N, C-alpha and C positions, 0 to 999 in steps of 0.2 A: 505492499501500501506505501510504502514512502516512494517507490519511485513515481507512483503514479502523480504522487506530491511535486516531486522533482520537477517532474515533465511539466504539470502546470506552473509552477513557478517560471521556468526556461520560456515557455510558451508564451506569459506574462511578460517578460522582460523582452522579448523578440518582439512582440506588441509596443511596446514603449517605443524601441530602434526604430521599428517603420514609424512613426510617428513623428519623432525629432526627425528622423531624414527626409517626411515630408515636408516639417515645418522649414527647416531647412532649404528644401528646394524654391523655398518663395523668393530667398534672395538670393544674388549673388555670392554663393559658397567659393573658397578660395581650397580647387582638390588636391593643390599638396599642404594641404594640411593633414596632418595624422588622423584626426578626427574624422573629418568630412571621408576621408579616403576608406577609415577601418567603417563606416557607416555604410558605407556605398559598397565595398568586401562582402561585409553581413547581408543585406539586403537584397540585393543585383540580382543573385542564382533562384530568388523568388520571386522578384518581379519582375523580371524580364521574361515569364514564360507567361504571363498572366499578360501583358503589354503586347506579346503575338498571339496571345489568342485574341483579348479583344483590342482589337486597336481601334482608339479614339481619339481623334486629334483636336490639339489646344490641351485638355485637360487630362491628367492623367490618374487615373481612378485604381486602378490596381491595388495603391497600400489598400484604399476603400474592401477592394475585394480579398488578398492575402488576408487582412485583420477579418475580417468576416469568417474564412475558412477556420482562419487560427479559433477565433471562438468555437463554434460549429465542433471544434476537436476537442476543448476547454472543456464542453457542457457534456461532451459524448465522455469521458474522462471520468467527470462527476455523475454521469448519470451510473457509471459502472463502477464507482467507489458505490455509491447507495445499492447496489443491487448487491452487493458482498455481501 
């Protein structure tokens, strides 16, 4: 059961990383900054496939879709915990 809580905790952190990246993208980020580079490195493998599946010009909704998928996974984890 503690493994499920660890996964839940990691998913929550990942959601916040995606949110921070989305907010920073509204400004002109310095891509040579190590923090910005970290955010892109960690989130791009998940966001880019969503962008390819749902190509919308102008507004990038891939962070919203990824967050919804993560929240769905988290809810399934808690449903599994309650069933135990």
